[in-house]
C-alpha positions, 0 to 999 in steps of 0.5 A: 783408122784405128788399127789390129793388133794380134796379140800372142799371150802365151800358154796359160801363164800372165808371168810370161806375156811380154811386156808389149803384149800387156802394153798393146791389151791395156791400150786397146778400144777393143779386144776380141777373143775365141771360144770353142763354145758360146759355154766356154770361157775364152783360155786367152782373155782368162791369161790377160784378164788382169790387164783389162778394165772392164770400164772401158775397153770393150770385150767381146768372145767370139765363137769357132767350134772345134772343126775342120768344116770349113762351111762351117767355120769361114761365115764365121771368119768372114763375119769377124772380119767385117766386124774387126773392119768396122772397129778400124773404121771407127777409129778404134785400136783392137787387140785379137788375143790368141793363146801362143804366138798368133802365126803357128797354129792360131784362130786369127790366121785364116782370118787375117788371109781374109784381112789382107783380100777383101781389107788390104788397105787395114794394117795389121800387126803382130805381137808376138808370143811364147808359144806352148811347144817353148814353154813346154821344153822348159817345163820338162827340161828337154833341150829342142835343137842343138847344133845340127840337130833337126827337129819338125812341127806337126798336128797331130790330126795330120796324115799318119804317114807324114807322122811316121816319117817326121818321126824317123827323119827328125831328132825332135818332133813336135806335135800340137792338137794330139788328145786326139790322135794320141793313141795313133801317135803312140802305136808309131812311137811304139814300134820305132823305139822311141816311147821313151823318148817322149814327153807330153805335156798338158795344159803347159802354163796354168795351176792345171799343167801335168808333165809325163813321161810314161807314154803308155799312162795316156792310153786309152784315155781322154785327153785335155785339148791343150795338150802336146807331145815332144820327141826327143831323139 
């Protein structure tokens, strides 16, 4: 029987891959990579391209649309889980790669749930990756937490009241998936006098990385999906 490895490939810089992640990717017979649309290249795959042998390894790009509609996503996840199980049954080791860490807001987590429920005999091993949060903090020179400081991590797509409470209660707040919710969050920052305590980071670790401290310059703009916002009181 083969094995499934869920591999975090970090935020964008190939040098931020762990040595274990590189080894697992090089050794896998099959590599699965998520993409948002059939026209998009997989960002995770672009990070690890230099470690792949296309003559020996099979690359499978799976499309998972940017939607919260479970009726759309679940059939795609179930079909992917079946494919992974077939590869394992044929004795192939495979790596399912995700940006950041596979256990933090990753595409693989719902698939892992299906594997646990429908294929409990299949071993799944996790290879942690450097998160965009850690890389963004390093790029901005922002200490995330010290001593008894508290920190909250939320998707910016969460209920607005939940975000507001986190901004009030915690010393450091990290908001993933900020692109579509920035204007609403910015209003909260203004309300709480925290707009000067925030930093916006897009595509950290890539050639297109940006670190922005003036939140007012982002209002009303279309923002990159691969962005996050950090607030440090």
